[in-house]
Each structure stands twice: as C-alpha cells, then as structure tokens.
Short mmCIF file of the C-alpha atoms (twelve columns), coordinates in Angstrom:
data_MODEL
# 
_entry.id   MODEL 
# 
loop_
_atom_site.group_PDB 
_atom_site.id 
_atom_site.type_symbol 
_atom_site.label_atom_id 
_atom_site.label_alt_id 
_atom_site.label_comp_id 
_atom_site.label_asym_id 
_atom_site.label_seq_id 
_atom_site.Cartn_x 
_atom_site.Cartn_y 
_atom_site.Cartn_z 
_atom_site.pdbx_PDB_model_num 
ATOM 1   C CA . UNK A 1   0.000   0.000  0.000  1 
ATOM 2   C CA . UNK A 2   1.095   3.569  -0.594 1 
ATOM 3   C CA . UNK A 3   2.430   5.231  2.578  1 
ATOM 4   C CA . UNK A 4   0.412   8.037  4.091  1 
ATOM 5   C CA . UNK A 5   1.929   11.514 4.129  1 
ATOM 6   C CA . UNK A 6   4.596   12.174 6.767  1 
ATOM 7   C CA . UNK A 7   3.430   13.346 10.182 1 
ATOM 8   C CA . UNK A 8   4.995   16.365 11.855 1 
ATOM 9   C CA . UNK A 9   5.313   15.854 15.627 1 
ATOM 10  C CA . UNK A 10  6.237   18.441 18.251 1 
ATOM 11  C CA . UNK A 11  7.649   16.836 21.407 1 
ATOM 12  C CA . UNK A 12  8.081   18.878 24.597 1 
ATOM 13  C CA . UNK A 13  9.451   18.170 28.069 1 
ATOM 14  C CA . UNK A 14  10.749  19.575 31.363 1 
ATOM 15  C CA . UNK A 15  11.066  23.322 30.722 1 
ATOM 16  C CA . UNK A 16  8.811   26.060 29.401 1 
ATOM 17  C CA . UNK A 17  10.264  27.831 26.375 1 
ATOM 18  C CA . UNK A 18  9.474   31.294 25.104 1 
ATOM 19  C CA . UNK A 19  9.297   30.201 21.480 1 
ATOM 20  C CA . UNK A 20  6.531   27.726 22.481 1 
ATOM 21  C CA . UNK A 21  4.709   29.834 25.083 1 
ATOM 22  C CA . UNK A 22  4.109   32.681 22.655 1 
ATOM 23  C CA . UNK A 23  1.403   33.840 20.225 1 
ATOM 24  C CA . UNK A 24  3.936   33.095 17.478 1 
ATOM 25  C CA . UNK A 25  3.510   29.350 18.124 1 
ATOM 26  C CA . UNK A 26  0.532   29.354 15.787 1 
ATOM 27  C CA . UNK A 27  2.635   30.399 12.822 1 
ATOM 28  C CA . UNK A 28  5.876   28.681 13.844 1 
ATOM 29  C CA . UNK A 29  4.255   25.252 14.234 1 
ATOM 30  C CA . UNK A 30  1.282   25.568 11.895 1 
ATOM 31  C CA . UNK A 31  2.150   22.287 10.143 1 
ATOM 32  C CA . UNK A 32  2.348   20.177 13.335 1 
ATOM 33  C CA . UNK A 33  -0.043  17.199 13.315 1 
ATOM 34  C CA . UNK A 34  0.205   16.281 17.001 1 
ATOM 35  C CA . UNK A 35  2.104   17.042 20.201 1 
ATOM 36  C CA . UNK A 36  3.695   14.638 22.697 1 
ATOM 37  C CA . UNK A 37  4.703   15.775 26.188 1 
ATOM 38  C CA . UNK A 38  7.278   13.696 28.064 1 
ATOM 39  C CA . UNK A 39  6.555   15.207 31.447 1 
ATOM 40  C CA . UNK A 40  7.355   17.835 34.080 1 
ATOM 41  C CA . UNK A 41  5.483   20.632 32.334 1 
ATOM 42  C CA . UNK A 42  2.697   22.638 33.990 1 
ATOM 43  C CA . UNK A 43  -0.837  21.951 32.890 1 
ATOM 44  C CA . UNK A 44  -1.393  25.561 31.787 1 
ATOM 45  C CA . UNK A 45  1.560   25.261 29.392 1 
ATOM 46  C CA . UNK A 46  0.139   22.134 27.764 1 
ATOM 47  C CA . UNK A 47  -3.333  23.704 27.628 1 
ATOM 48  C CA . UNK A 48  -1.838  26.726 25.863 1 
ATOM 49  C CA . UNK A 49  -0.252  24.478 23.232 1 
ATOM 50  C CA . UNK A 50  -3.539  22.618 22.684 1 
ATOM 51  C CA . UNK A 51  -5.588  25.805 22.380 1 
ATOM 52  C CA . UNK A 52  -3.148  27.526 20.023 1 
ATOM 53  C CA . UNK A 53  -2.320  24.617 17.696 1 
ATOM 54  C CA . UNK A 54  -5.699  22.855 17.860 1 
ATOM 55  C CA . UNK A 55  -4.125  19.421 17.449 1 
ATOM 56  C CA . UNK A 56  -4.167  16.338 19.729 1 
ATOM 57  C CA . UNK A 57  -1.711  16.411 22.632 1 
ATOM 58  C CA . UNK A 58  -0.673  13.158 24.339 1 
ATOM 59  C CA . UNK A 59  1.228   13.265 27.619 1 
ATOM 60  C CA . UNK A 60  2.876   11.350 30.435 1 
ATOM 61  C CA . UNK A 61  3.637   12.880 33.817 1 
ATOM 62  C CA . UNK A 62  7.105   13.456 35.175 1 
ATOM 63  C CA . UNK A 63  8.245   13.002 38.740 1 
ATOM 64  C CA . UNK A 64  7.755   16.720 39.424 1 
ATOM 65  C CA . UNK A 65  4.176   16.831 38.134 1 
ATOM 66  C CA . UNK A 66  1.694   18.517 40.447 1 
ATOM 67  C CA . UNK A 67  -1.059  16.357 41.876 1 
ATOM 68  C CA . UNK A 68  -3.308  19.414 41.737 1 
ATOM 69  C CA . UNK A 69  -2.585  22.653 39.884 1 
ATOM 70  C CA . UNK A 70  -4.480  25.786 40.887 1 
ATOM 71  C CA . UNK A 71  -5.725  28.021 38.081 1 
ATOM 72  C CA . UNK A 72  -8.113  30.936 37.684 1 
ATOM 73  C CA . UNK A 73  -10.770 28.385 36.698 1 
ATOM 74  C CA . UNK A 74  -10.185 26.249 39.805 1 
ATOM 75  C CA . UNK A 75  -8.275  23.032 40.450 1 
ATOM 76  C CA . UNK A 76  -6.682  20.991 37.677 1 
ATOM 77  C CA . UNK A 77  -5.734  17.333 38.097 1 
ATOM 78  C CA . UNK A 78  -4.785  17.053 34.441 1 
ATOM 79  C CA . UNK A 79  -4.398  19.453 31.506 1 
ATOM 80  C CA . UNK A 80  -7.696  20.176 29.788 1 
ATOM 81  C CA . UNK A 81  -7.852  18.928 26.211 1 
ATOM 82  C CA . UNK A 82  -4.827  16.598 26.543 1 
ATOM 83  C CA . UNK A 83  -4.791  12.785 26.635 1 
ATOM 84  C CA . UNK A 84  -2.920  10.845 29.341 1 
ATOM 85  C CA . UNK A 85  -1.206  7.805  27.757 1 
ATOM 86  C CA . UNK A 86  0.437   6.321  30.871 1 
ATOM 87  C CA . UNK A 87  0.115   2.506  30.733 1 
ATOM 88  C CA . UNK A 88  -1.724  2.825  27.412 1 
ATOM 89  C CA . UNK A 89  -1.042  1.939  23.815 1 
ATOM 90  C CA . UNK A 90  -3.218  3.945  21.437 1 
ATOM 91  C CA . UNK A 91  -3.701  4.548  17.737 1 
ATOM 92  C CA . UNK A 92  -4.101  8.242  16.985 1 
ATOM 93  C CA . UNK A 93  -6.623  9.490  14.396 1 
ATOM 94  C CA . UNK A 94  -3.783  9.892  11.892 1 
ATOM 95  C CA . UNK A 95  -2.653  6.284  12.372 1 
ATOM 96  C CA . UNK A 96  0.317   6.697  14.721 1 
ATOM 97  C CA . UNK A 97  0.841   3.925  17.293 1 
ATOM 98  C CA . UNK A 98  1.898   5.487  20.598 1 
ATOM 99  C CA . UNK A 99  2.521   4.042  24.076 1 
ATOM 100 C CA . UNK A 100 3.431   5.904  27.254 1 
ATOM 101 C CA . UNK A 101 4.946   5.353  30.701 1 
ATOM 102 C CA . UNK A 102 5.211   8.136  33.263 1 
ATOM 103 C CA . UNK A 103 7.689   8.897  36.041 1 
ATOM 104 C CA . UNK A 104 11.169  7.854  37.050 1 
ATOM 105 C CA . UNK A 105 12.946  5.581  39.536 1 
ATOM 106 C CA . UNK A 106 11.774  5.857  43.123 1 
ATOM 107 C CA . UNK A 107 14.098  7.983  45.220 1 
ATOM 108 C CA . UNK A 108 11.973  9.727  47.878 1 
ATOM 109 C CA . UNK A 109 8.508   8.113  47.716 1 
ATOM 110 C CA . UNK A 110 7.060   11.084 45.870 1 
ATOM 111 C CA . UNK A 111 4.368   10.744 43.189 1 
ATOM 112 C CA . UNK A 112 5.053   9.157  39.811 1 
ATOM 113 C CA . UNK A 113 8.080   7.215  41.066 1 
ATOM 114 C CA . UNK A 114 8.586   3.474  40.618 1 
ATOM 115 C CA . UNK A 115 11.103  0.732  41.316 1 
ATOM 116 C CA . UNK A 116 12.756  -1.099 38.436 1 
ATOM 117 C CA . UNK A 117 10.470  -4.069 39.151 1 
ATOM 118 C CA . UNK A 118 7.360   -1.878 39.048 1 
ATOM 119 C CA . UNK A 119 8.495   -0.458 35.712 1 
ATOM 120 C CA . UNK A 120 8.902   -4.017 34.413 1 
ATOM 121 C CA . UNK A 121 5.310   -4.780 35.384 1 
ATOM 122 C CA . UNK A 122 4.041   -1.644 33.639 1 
ATOM 123 C CA . UNK A 123 6.020   -2.569 30.504 1 
ATOM 124 C CA . UNK A 124 4.641   -6.111 30.532 1 
ATOM 125 C CA . UNK A 125 1.145   -4.650 30.808 1 
ATOM 126 C CA . UNK A 126 1.570   -3.051 27.362 1 
ATOM 127 C CA . UNK A 127 2.380   -6.358 25.638 1 
ATOM 128 C CA . UNK A 128 -1.178  -7.502 24.726 1 
ATOM 129 C CA . UNK A 129 -1.902  -4.204 22.965 1 
ATOM 130 C CA . UNK A 130 1.460   -4.286 21.190 1 
ATOM 131 C CA . UNK A 131 0.786   -7.786 19.888 1 
ATOM 132 C CA . UNK A 132 -2.625  -6.690 18.613 1 
ATOM 133 C CA . UNK A 133 -0.978  -3.751 16.846 1 
ATOM 134 C CA . UNK A 134 1.313   -6.154 15.023 1 
ATOM 135 C CA . UNK A 135 -1.612  -8.335 14.051 1 
ATOM 136 C CA . UNK A 136 -3.720  -5.484 12.663 1 
ATOM 137 C CA . UNK A 137 -1.115  -2.983 11.429 1 
ATOM 138 C CA . UNK A 138 2.017   -5.035 10.733 1 
ATOM 139 C CA . UNK A 139 4.091   -3.286 13.433 1 
ATOM 140 C CA . UNK A 140 4.103   -3.102 17.206 1 
ATOM 141 C CA . UNK A 141 4.711   0.567  17.940 1 
ATOM 142 C CA . UNK A 142 5.771   3.830  16.328 1 
ATOM 143 C CA . UNK A 143 6.573   5.978  19.360 1 
ATOM 144 C CA . UNK A 144 7.304   5.052  22.965 1 
ATOM 145 C CA . UNK A 145 6.897   8.203  25.094 1 
ATOM 146 C CA . UNK A 146 8.296   8.126  28.617 1 
ATOM 147 C CA . UNK A 147 9.589   10.601 31.152 1 
ATOM 148 C CA . UNK A 148 12.716  8.684  32.168 1 
ATOM 149 C CA . UNK A 149 15.328  7.453  29.671 1 
ATOM 150 C CA . UNK A 150 16.332  3.842  29.069 1 
ATOM 151 C CA . UNK A 151 19.080  2.222  31.134 1 
ATOM 152 C CA . UNK A 152 22.541  3.516  30.153 1 
ATOM 153 C CA . UNK A 153 21.192  5.698  27.327 1 
ATOM 154 C CA . UNK A 154 21.251  9.435  28.131 1 
ATOM 155 C CA . UNK A 155 20.837  8.646  31.844 1 
ATOM 156 C CA . UNK A 156 23.040  9.549  34.828 1 
ATOM 157 C CA . UNK A 157 24.534  7.663  37.762 1 
ATOM 158 C CA . UNK A 158 22.493  9.255  40.557 1 
ATOM 159 C CA . UNK A 159 19.378  7.296  41.564 1 
ATOM 160 C CA . UNK A 160 16.720  9.834  40.439 1 
ATOM 161 C CA . UNK A 161 18.206  10.011 36.933 1 
ATOM 162 C CA . UNK A 162 19.123  6.386  36.277 1 
ATOM 163 C CA . UNK A 163 17.494  4.837  33.247 1 
ATOM 164 C CA . UNK A 164 14.800  2.183  33.212 1 
ATOM 165 C CA . UNK A 165 15.855  -1.353 32.256 1 
ATOM 166 C CA . UNK A 166 12.388  -2.341 31.027 1 
ATOM 167 C CA . UNK A 167 12.548  0.407  28.398 1 
ATOM 168 C CA . UNK A 168 15.593  -1.239 26.787 1 
ATOM 169 C CA . UNK A 169 13.603  -4.468 26.540 1 
ATOM 170 C CA . UNK A 170 10.650  -2.661 24.941 1 
ATOM 171 C CA . UNK A 171 12.982  -1.091 22.390 1 
ATOM 172 C CA . UNK A 172 14.687  -4.381 21.542 1 
ATOM 173 C CA . UNK A 173 11.497  -6.457 21.436 1 
ATOM 174 C CA . UNK A 174 9.015   -4.100 19.759 1 
ATOM 175 C CA . UNK A 175 11.168  -1.758 17.626 1 
ATOM 176 C CA . UNK A 176 9.413   1.604  17.895 1 
ATOM 177 C CA . UNK A 177 10.729  4.128  15.388 1 
ATOM 178 C CA . UNK A 178 11.311  6.573  18.253 1 
ATOM 179 C CA . UNK A 179 11.649  6.453  22.008 1 
ATOM 180 C CA . UNK A 180 11.016  10.003 23.210 1 
ATOM 181 C CA . UNK A 181 11.937  10.871 26.794 1 
ATOM 182 C CA . UNK A 182 12.656  13.839 29.032 1 
ATOM 183 C CA . UNK A 183 13.906  14.007 32.636 1 
ATOM 184 C CA . UNK A 184 17.585  14.531 31.765 1 
ATOM 185 C CA . UNK A 185 18.258  18.262 31.580 1 
ATOM 186 C CA . UNK A 186 20.683  19.432 28.934 1 
ATOM 187 C CA . UNK A 187 23.142  22.205 29.815 1 
ATOM 188 C CA . UNK A 188 25.920  21.671 27.255 1 
ATOM 189 C CA . UNK A 189 25.773  21.664 23.479 1 
ATOM 190 C CA . UNK A 190 27.947  18.555 23.283 1 
ATOM 191 C CA . UNK A 191 25.533  16.476 25.404 1 
ATOM 192 C CA . UNK A 192 24.359  13.410 23.512 1 
ATOM 193 C CA . UNK A 193 20.599  13.647 23.005 1 
ATOM 194 C CA . UNK A 194 19.997  11.268 20.071 1 
ATOM 195 C CA . UNK A 195 21.136  7.642  20.163 1 
ATOM 196 C CA . UNK A 196 20.240  4.697  17.935 1 
ATOM 197 C CA . UNK A 197 19.460  1.515  19.860 1 
ATOM 198 C CA . UNK A 198 18.635  -1.484 17.658 1 
ATOM 199 C CA . UNK A 199 16.118  -0.005 15.168 1 
ATOM 200 C CA . UNK A 200 14.959  2.790  17.468 1 
ATOM 201 C CA . UNK A 201 16.090  6.396  17.707 1 
ATOM 202 C CA . UNK A 202 16.168  7.355  21.381 1 
ATOM 203 C CA . UNK A 203 15.665  11.121 21.680 1 
ATOM 204 C CA . UNK A 204 15.926  13.346 24.735 1 
ATOM 205 C CA . UNK A 205 13.323  16.008 23.946 1 
ATOM 206 C CA . UNK A 206 14.322  18.348 26.814 1 
ATOM 207 C CA . UNK A 207 12.754  21.683 25.918 1 
ATOM 208 C CA . UNK A 208 11.349  20.686 22.561 1 
ATOM 209 C CA . UNK A 209 12.106  18.588 19.512 1 
ATOM 210 C CA . UNK A 210 10.446  18.354 16.093 1 
ATOM 211 C CA . UNK A 211 10.353  15.026 14.302 1 
ATOM 212 C CA . UNK A 212 8.775   13.867 11.070 1 
ATOM 213 C CA . UNK A 213 7.630   10.302 10.585 1 
ATOM 214 C CA . UNK A 214 6.077   8.676  7.530  1 
ATOM 215 C CA . UNK A 215 3.365   6.207  8.574  1 
ATOM 216 C CA . UNK A 216 2.501   3.434  6.091  1 
ATOM 217 C CA . UNK A 217 -0.911  1.812  5.912  1 
ATOM 218 C CA . UNK A 218 0.809   -1.363 7.085  1 
ATOM 219 C CA . UNK A 219 4.360   -2.161 8.117  1 
ATOM 220 C CA . UNK A 220 7.173   -0.086 9.570  1 
ATOM 221 C CA . UNK A 221 7.278   3.736  9.473  1 
ATOM 222 C CA . UNK A 222 10.255  5.593  8.063  1 
ATOM 223 C CA . UNK A 223 12.232  8.361  9.761  1 
ATOM 224 C CA . UNK A 224 12.022  11.539 7.742  1 
ATOM 225 C CA . UNK A 225 13.959  14.073 9.810  1 
ATOM 226 C CA . UNK A 226 14.202  15.662 13.222 1 
ATOM 227 C CA . UNK A 227 15.470  18.919 14.690 1 
# 
C-alpha cells in the first residue's frame, strides 16, 4: 500500500520555552499534526499548546508533576484537552501507534516514582496491545513516550536520573521508530541527546524537539527528519 503523508510531531518536556509559550507558536508550528509531552510541564503550558495549535496532545507525567494545579478556573488534576497515555497503547486518528509510561525511579517516595520491578510490570502490561498492533497494522509501535530514559542511554549515575531497564527491553522487542523521553536536563551543546538503539532512535526532547515520521498503511514507518 502507498504510505500516508509524513506526520509532523512536536515533542516537549521539562522546561517552558518562550518560542513555544508565545502567540507566534501558531505560525511557527502551523504544520504540526500532534504534540507529545514527556513530562514535568505545567498543565497551563500544555493547555496553551492545545488551544493555540488545535491538534491532539498526548502526555505522560514526570516526577515533578503537580497532583493538583491551581488556576483561575479552579483546580486541575490534568491538563484540559490533553490525553494521558500512561500505561496505554493507542492509535491516533492519523494512524500513529503510541505508548506511554510516566515517572522515574523511586528515590523519595514522591508521586510518579517506581522501582525497576514496578516499571517491568508496567512494561509487561503493554504487551497484549502491542501484539494486537502487530496483528492489525504489521508493526508493534511507532513511538514510545516516557519521562525517564532507558538504562545507560542518556541517563546519569544518581538514583533519580538512572534509566529504566524495562525500556531497553521494549525497544529491543518491539522496535518503535522513536523512544522520546525527558527528565535529563541538557546544559551543554555537546551532550548526547539522540542515540540509535537497535532499530529505534532514542531522543531526549528536553525543551522541545520536532520530528517527522512517515506512517505506512501497514508495516514499519520511516524516519524523515528531526530537529
């Protein structure tokens, strides 16, 4: 079958940026088809993106996510207009297969923190949906969106910022085109933020990242470009 047109994806994570939180977003990202948030962003920021771009926004929470966020309209327990994909594997209206896992390794018993074993259980919970994807669409997954990085890819040695071992297994076993994550702040230009693991591009989207992905009617998507 002939591949569908490439999808333009805006991924955001961890810090608010002036070029996003601006009226100019409407012109700057007018060709974006959907947005993915990898965590630790305030609800009002995600709501702004949704309202300005008028495209679907899928998110996972980071370890610093507020349980409740106070706004002029009252309490928020999630960003209005956005879709929580934690522990879910979904097919978007434009045919993209996306799965999400929130949080990071447990280090102080705060919210959205898990042990390595708990992360393994969450990863295993995605397997039935991934197998159904392969049956119906000829591939398991296009994008894995998490807050934390995989083990020994973009992670650090301190407990809060260590990678998740189950994510490496998901990458190896189910070959998403991209694994998008946040959590690891980038302060130097020479910091590695894009790594190929098996057939997957692992991308730290700290701040923001634009990627383009061509989705076929059946079979594996192709990487177009990213910036």
